[in-house]
BAMARMAR-943922 format. One record per atom (N, C-alpha, C): residue number from 1; residue in three letters; y negated, x negated, z negated. Coordinates in steps of 0.1 Angstrom, whole numbers. Each point is the difference from the previous one (the first is absolute). Layout:
<recs>
+-----+---------+-------+-------+-------+
: num : residuo :     y :     x :     z :
+-----+---------+-------+-------+-------+
: NUM :     ALA :     Y :     X :     Z :
...
+-----+---------+-------+-------+-------+
</recs>
This chain:
<recs>
+-----+---------+-------+-------+-------+
: num : residuo :     y :     x :     z :
+-----+---------+-------+-------+-------+
:   1 :     MET :   498 :   700 :   283 :
:   1 :     MET :    12 :   -14 :    -1 :
:   1 :     MET :     0 :     4 :    16 :
:   2 :     ALA :    10 :    10 :     0 :
:   2 :     ALA :    14 :     4 :    10 :
:   2 :     ALA :   -11 :    -2 :    18 :
:   3 :     VAL :    -9 :    -2 :     1 :
:   3 :     VAL :    -8 :     4 :     4 :
:   3 :     VAL :     5 :   -28 :     3 :
:   4 :     ALA :    -9 :     2 :    -7 :
:   4 :     ALA :     3 :   -18 :    -1 :
:   4 :     ALA :    13 :    -1 :     3 :
:   5 :     GLN :     6 :     6 :   -10 :
:   5 :     GLN :    14 :   -10 :     7 :
:   5 :     GLN :     3 :     7 :    13 :
:   6 :     TYR :     5 :     9 :     5 :
:   6 :     TYR :     0 :    -1 :    13 :
:   6 :     TYR :    -7 :    -8 :     6 :
:   7 :     LEU :   -16 :    -2 :     6 :
:   7 :     LEU :   -10 :    -7 :    10 :
:   7 :     LEU :    10 :   -13 :    -9 :
:   8 :     ASP :     2 :    -8 :    -4 :
:   8 :     ASP :     0 :   -12 :    -2 :
:   8 :     ASP :    15 :     0 :     0 :
:   9 :     LEU :    10 :     5 :     1 :
:   9 :     LEU :    13 :     7 :     5 :
:   9 :     LEU :    -1 :    -6 :    17 :
:  10 :     ARG :   -11 :    10 :     3 :
:  10 :     ARG :    -4 :     3 :    20 :
:  10 :     ARG :     0 :   -20 :     3 :
:  11 :     GLY :    -7 :    -8 :    -8 :
:  11 :     GLY :    -8 :    -9 :     1 :
:  11 :     GLY :   -14 :     5 :    11 :
:  12 :     VAL :    -7 :     4 :    -8 :
:  12 :     VAL :   -10 :     1 :     6 :
:  12 :     VAL :   -11 :    -9 :   -10 :
:  13 :     LEU :   -10 :    -7 :    12 :
:  13 :     LEU :   -15 :    -7 :   -12 :
:  13 :     LEU :    -3 :     9 :    -3 :
:  14 :     TRP :    -4 :     4 :   -11 :
:  14 :     TRP :    -8 :    10 :   -14 :
:  14 :     TRP :    -3 :     2 :    -5 :
:  15 :     CYS :   -14 :     7 :    -5 :
:  15 :     CYS :    -6 :    -4 :   -13 :
:  15 :     CYS :    -2 :    18 :   -13 :
:  16 :     HIS :     1 :    -5 :    -9 :
:  16 :     HIS :    -4 :    14 :    -3 :
:  16 :     HIS :   -15 :     3 :   -11 :
:  17 :     VAL :    -6 :     9 :     2 :
:  17 :     VAL :   -14 :     1 :    -2 :
:  17 :     VAL :     0 :     4 :   -21 :
:  18 :     ALA :    -3 :   -11 :    -5 :
:  18 :     ALA :     3 :    10 :   -16 :
:  18 :     ALA :   -12 :     2 :    -8 :
:  19 :     ASN :    -3 :    10 :     9 :
:  19 :     ASN :   -19 :     9 :    -4 :
:  19 :     ASN :     7 :    10 :    -5 :
:  20 :     GLU :    10 :     5 :    -5 :
:  20 :     GLU :    -3 :     9 :   -10 :
:  20 :     GLU :     3 :     1 :   -15 :
:  21 :     ARG :    -4 :   -14 :    -7 :
:  21 :     ARG :     2 :     0 :    -9 :
:  21 :     ARG :   -14 :     5 :    -5 :
:  22 :     ARG :     2 :    -2 :   -20 :
:  22 :     ARG :   -10 :     2 :    -4 :
:  22 :     ARG :    -2 :    -8 :    -9 :
:  23 :     THR :   -16 :     1 :     1 :
:  23 :     THR :    -7 :   -11 :    -9 :
:  23 :     THR :   -14 :     4 :    -8 :
:  24 :     SER :    -4 :   -14 :    -8 :
:  24 :     SER :   -15 :     6 :    -4 :
:  24 :     SER :    -7 :    -6 :     8 :
:  25 :     ILE :    -8 :    12 :    -6 :
:  25 :     ILE :   -17 :    -5 :    11 :
:  25 :     ILE :    -3 :   -14 :     7 :
:  26 :     GLN :     1 :    -8 :   -11 :
:  26 :     GLN :    -2 :   -16 :     1 :
:  26 :     GLN :    14 :    -6 :    10 :
:  27 :     SER :    12 :     1 :    -4 :
:  27 :     SER :    11 :    -3 :     9 :
:  27 :     SER :    -3 :     9 :    16 :
:  28 :     GLY :    -4 :     5 :    -1 :
:  28 :     GLY :    -2 :    12 :    18 :
:  28 :     GLY :   -11 :   -10 :     6 :
:  29 :     VAL :   -12 :     1 :   -11 :
:  29 :     VAL :   -15 :    -9 :     8 :
:  29 :     VAL :     5 :   -18 :     2 :
:  30 :     ARG :     6 :    -2 :    -6 :
:  30 :     ARG :     4 :   -12 :     2 :
:  30 :     ARG :    14 :    -3 :    11 :
:  31 :     LEU :    13 :    11 :     5 :
:  31 :     LEU :     2 :    -1 :     9 :
:  31 :     LEU :    -8 :     4 :    14 :
:  32 :     LYS :   -11 :     8 :     1 :
:  32 :     LYS :    -3 :     3 :    11 :
:  32 :     LYS :   -13 :   -10 :     5 :
:  33 :     LYS :     1 :    -6 :   -13 :
:  33 :     LYS :    -9 :   -16 :     6 :
:  33 :     LYS :     8 :   -12 :     7 :
:  34 :     LYS :    12 :     4 :    -7 :
:  34 :     LYS :     8 :    -3 :     8 :
:  34 :     LYS :     7 :     3 :    14 :
:  35 :     GLY :    -1 :    12 :     4 :
:  35 :     GLY :     5 :     2 :    13 :
:  35 :     GLY :     9 :    14 :     0 :
:  36 :     VAL :    -4 :     5 :    -7 :
:  36 :     VAL :     8 :    15 :    -2 :
:  36 :     VAL :    -4 :     3 :     1 :
:  37 :     LYS :     5 :    14 :    17 :
:  37 :     LYS :    -4 :    10 :     3 :
:  37 :     LYS :     4 :    13 :     1 :
:  38 :     SER :   -13 :     6 :   -10 :
:  38 :     SER :    14 :    17 :    -1 :
:  38 :     SER :     0 :     9 :    15 :
:  39 :     GLY :    15 :     3 :    -6 :
:  39 :     GLY :     1 :     7 :    19 :
:  39 :     GLY :    12 :   -10 :    12 :
:  40 :     VAL :     3 :   -16 :    -6 :
:  40 :     VAL :    10 :    -1 :    10 :
:  40 :     VAL :     8 :     0 :    -3 :
:  41 :     PRO :     5 :     7 :    16 :
:  41 :     PRO :    21 :    11 :     1 :
:  41 :     PRO :    12 :   -18 :   -10 :
:  42 :     ASP :    10 :     8 :    -7 :
:  42 :     ASP :     2 :    -3 :    -9 :
:  42 :     ASP :    14 :   -15 :     8 :
:  43 :     VAL :     4 :     2 :    11 :
:  43 :     VAL :     4 :    -5 :     3 :
:  43 :     VAL :    -3 :    -7 :    19 :
:  44 :     LEU :    -1 :   -14 :    -4 :
:  44 :     LEU :    -5 :     0 :    13 :
:  44 :     LEU :    11 :   -16 :    10 :
:  45 :     ILE :     8 :     6 :     8 :
:  45 :     ILE :    11 :    -8 :    11 :
:  45 :     ILE :   -11 :    -9 :     6 :
:  46 :     PHE :     1 :    -9 :     5 :
:  46 :     PHE :   -10 :   -12 :    10 :
:  46 :     PHE :     9 :     0 :    14 :
:  47 :     ASN :    20 :     5 :    -7 :
:  47 :     ASN :     2 :     0 :    13 :
:  47 :     ASN :    -5 :     5 :    11 :
:  48 :     PRO :    -3 :    -9 :    16 :
:  48 :     PRO :   -12 :    10 :     6 :
:  48 :     PRO :    14 :     4 :    11 :
:  49 :     ASN :    -6 :    13 :     5 :
:  49 :     ASN :    16 :     2 :    15 :
:  49 :     ASN :   -14 :     4 :    13 :
:  50 :     CYS :     6 :     3 :     9 :
:  50 :     CYS :    -2 :    -4 :    10 :
:  50 :     CYS :   -17 :    13 :     3 :
:  51 :     HIS :     4 :     8 :    -8 :
:  51 :     HIS :   -16 :     8 :    -2 :
:  51 :     HIS :   -13 :    -3 :    -8 :
:  52 :     TYR :     9 :    -3 :   -14 :
:  52 :     TYR :    -2 :    -3 :   -12 :
:  52 :     TYR :    -5 :   -14 :   -11 :
:  53 :     SER :   -13 :    -6 :    -1 :
:  53 :     SER :    -4 :   -10 :    -9 :
:  53 :     SER :    15 :     2 :    -9 :
:  54 :     GLY :    -4 :     8 :   -12 :
:  54 :     GLY :     7 :     7 :   -12 :
:  54 :     GLY :    -1 :     9 :     3 :
:  55 :     LEU :     8 :     2 :   -13 :
:  55 :     LEU :     8 :    19 :   -10 :
:  55 :     LEU :    -6 :    -1 :   -12 :
:  56 :     ALA :    -9 :    10 :    -5 :
:  56 :     ALA :    -5 :     3 :   -13 :
:  56 :     ALA :     2 :    13 :    -6 :
:  57 :     ILE :     7 :     4 :    -6 :
:  57 :     ILE :     9 :    14 :    -9 :
:  57 :     ILE :    -5 :     0 :   -10 :
:  58 :     GLU :   -12 :    14 :    -3 :
:  58 :     GLU :    -7 :     0 :   -17 :
:  58 :     GLU :    15 :    16 :     1 :
:  59 :     LEU :     9 :   -12 :   -16 :
:  59 :     LEU :     8 :    11 :     2 :
:  59 :     LEU :    -6 :    18 :   -19 :
:  60 :     LYS :     5 :     6 :     7 :
:  60 :     LYS :    -4 :     8 :   -11 :
:  60 :     LYS :    12 :    11 :    -7 :
:  61 :     ILE :    -4 :     7 :    -8 :
:  61 :     ILE :    11 :    10 :    -3 :
:  61 :     ILE :    -4 :    11 :    -2 :
:  62 :     LYS :    11 :     9 :    10 :
:  62 :     LYS :    -7 :    13 :     1 :
:  62 :     LYS :    -4 :     6 :   -16 :
:  63 :     PRO :   -15 :     8 :    -1 :
:  63 :     PRO :   -14 :     6 :    13 :
:  63 :     PRO :    -7 :   -11 :    -6 :
:  64 :     ASN :     6 :   -11 :     2 :
:  64 :     ASN :   -17 :    -9 :    -6 :
:  64 :     ASN :     1 :    -4 :    16 :
:  65 :     LYS :   -14 :    -5 :     4 :
:  65 :     LYS :   -10 :     7 :    13 :
:  65 :     LYS :    -6 :   -13 :     3 :
:  66 :     VAL :    -9 :    -4 :     7 :
:  66 :     VAL :    -2 :   -10 :     8 :
:  66 :     VAL :   -14 :    -2 :   -14 :
:  67 :     SER :    -3 :    -9 :    -6 :
:  67 :     SER :   -17 :    -6 :    -3 :
:  67 :     SER :    -3 :     2 :    17 :
:  68 :     ALA :   -18 :     5 :    -3 :
:  68 :     ALA :   -12 :    -7 :     6 :
:  68 :     ALA :     8 :   -16 :     8 :
:  69 :     ASN :    -3 :    -7 :   -10 :
:  69 :     ASN :     0 :   -15 :     2 :
:  69 :     ASN :    10 :    -3 :     7 :
:  70 :     GLN :    13 :     8 :    -3 :
:  70 :     GLN :    12 :    -8 :     5 :
:  70 :     GLN :    -3 :     8 :    15 :
:  71 :     LYS :    -3 :    12 :     2 :
:  71 :     LYS :    -3 :     7 :    12 :
:  71 :     LYS :    -8 :   -14 :    17 :
:  72 :     VAL :   -10 :    -4 :   -15 :
:  72 :     VAL :   -11 :   -11 :    10 :
:  72 :     VAL :     9 :   -14 :     6 :
:  73 :     TRP :     4 :    -6 :   -10 :
:  73 :     TRP :    14 :    -9 :     2 :
:  73 :     TRP :     0 :     0 :    10 :
:  74 :     LEU :    14 :    18 :     0 :
:  74 :     LEU :    10 :    -2 :    12 :
:  74 :     LEU :    -7 :     0 :    13 :
:  75 :     GLU :   -20 :     7 :    -2 :
:  75 :     GLU :     1 :     0 :    19 :
:  75 :     GLU :    -4 :   -15 :     1 :
:  76 :     SER :    -7 :     1 :   -11 :
:  76 :     SER :    -9 :   -16 :     3 :
:  76 :     SER :    10 :    -9 :     7 :
:  77 :     LEU :    20 :    -1 :    -4 :
:  77 :     LEU :     1 :   -11 :     3 :
:  77 :     LEU :     9 :     2 :    21 :
:  78 :     LYS :    -3 :    15 :    -1 :
:  78 :     LYS :     2 :     1 :    16 :
:  78 :     LYS :    -5 :    -7 :     6 :
:  79 :     PRO :   -12 :     0 :     3 :
:  79 :     PRO :    -5 :    -7 :    11 :
:  79 :     PRO :     3 :   -16 :    -4 :
:  80 :     MET :     6 :    -5 :    -7 :
:  80 :     MET :     9 :    -9 :    -3 :
:  80 :     MET :    13 :     0 :     5 :
:  81 :     ARG :     3 :    10 :     7 :
:  81 :     ARG :    15 :     0 :     3 :
:  81 :     ARG :     8 :    -2 :   -10 :
:  82 :     TRP :    -6 :     5 :   -10 :
:  82 :     TRP :    12 :     0 :    -7 :
:  82 :     TRP :     6 :    13 :    -3 :
:  83 :     ARG :    15 :    10 :     0 :
:  83 :     ARG :    -3 :     6 :    -1 :
:  83 :     ARG :     5 :     9 :   -18 :
:  84 :     THR :    -9 :    10 :    -1 :
:  84 :     THR :     7 :     7 :   -12 :
:  84 :     THR :     5 :    16 :     0 :
:  85 :     GLU :     1 :     0 :   -12 :
:  85 :     GLU :    10 :     9 :    -4 :
:  85 :     GLU :    -1 :     5 :   -20 :
:  86 :     VAL :     4 :     7 :    -1 :
:  86 :     VAL :    -2 :     8 :   -11 :
:  86 :     VAL :    18 :    -1 :    -4 :
:  87 :     CYS :     3 :    -2 :    -7 :
:  87 :     CYS :    18 :     7 :     3 :
:  87 :     CYS :     3 :     3 :   -18 :
:  88 :     TYR :     7 :    14 :    -1 :
:  88 :     TYR :     4 :     5 :   -12 :
:  88 :     TYR :    13 :    -1 :    -8 :
:  89 :     SER :     9 :   -10 :     9 :
:  89 :     SER :    12 :    -1 :    -1 :
:  89 :     SER :     7 :   -14 :    -3 :
:  90 :     LEU :     7 :    -3 :    -2 :
:  90 :     LEU :    17 :   -16 :     6 :
:  90 :     LEU :    -1 :     5 :    16 :
:  91 :     ASP :     1 :    10 :     2 :
:  91 :     ASP :     4 :     4 :    16 :
:  91 :     ASP :    -8 :     0 :     2 :
:  92 :     GLU :    -7 :     4 :     0 :
:  92 :     GLU :   -11 :     0 :    14 :
:  92 :     GLU :    -4 :   -15 :     0 :
:  93 :     VAL :    -8 :   -11 :   -14 :
:  93 :     VAL :     3 :   -11 :     2 :
:  93 :     VAL :     8 :    -6 :    15 :
:  94 :     ILE :    12 :     3 :    -8 :
:  94 :     ILE :    15 :    -9 :     8 :
:  94 :     ILE :    -5 :     6 :    15 :
:  95 :     GLU :     1 :    13 :     5 :
:  95 :     GLU :    -8 :     7 :     6 :
:  95 :     GLU :    -3 :    -6 :     8 :
:  96 :     LEU :   -14 :    -3 :    -4 :
:  96 :     LEU :   -17 :    -4 :     5 :
:  96 :     LEU :     4 :   -20 :     6 :
:  97 :     VAL :     7 :    -6 :    -7 :
:  97 :     VAL :     2 :   -11 :     4 :
:  97 :     VAL :     9 :    -7 :     9 :
:  98 :     GLU :     7 :     9 :     0 :
:  98 :     GLU :    18 :    -2 :    11 :
:  98 :     GLU :    -8 :     3 :    12 :
:  99 :     PHE :    -5 :    12 :     1 :
:  99 :     PHE :    -7 :     5 :    14 :
:  99 :     PHE :   -10 :   -12 :     2 :
: 100 :     TYR :   -12 :    -7 :    -9 :
: 100 :     TYR :   -10 :   -11 :     1 :
: 100 :     TYR :     8 :   -11 :     2 :
: 101 :     LEU :     7 :    -1 :    -4 :
: 101 :     LEU :     7 :   -19 :     2 :
: 101 :     LEU :     8 :     8 :    19 :
: 102 :     ILE :     1 :     6 :     3 :
: 102 :     ILE :    13 :    -1 :    12 :
: 102 :     ILE :   -11 :   -15 :    11 :
+-----+---------+-------+-------+-------+
</recs>
């Protein structure tokens, strides 16, 4: 929630992809049919800069690691001129976003 509050205060165009929820098997199947994709980064920032079309951030708490599906997404966005990063704290997110938006 602190990341969301910071991004809103910063005035960026962004969204959180809520893939971390627990659902029943039936709900999971229905969500997949609607287009929910496993591994999509948690935060997508749509503001371009002079080098990138957008910024994708996977949020983690140590010692959690990036999953195989998350790695695929992060790598797949790079050729589309998206910067992709994994952040483990609010401070890392703030440093990354401030540098990105210069």
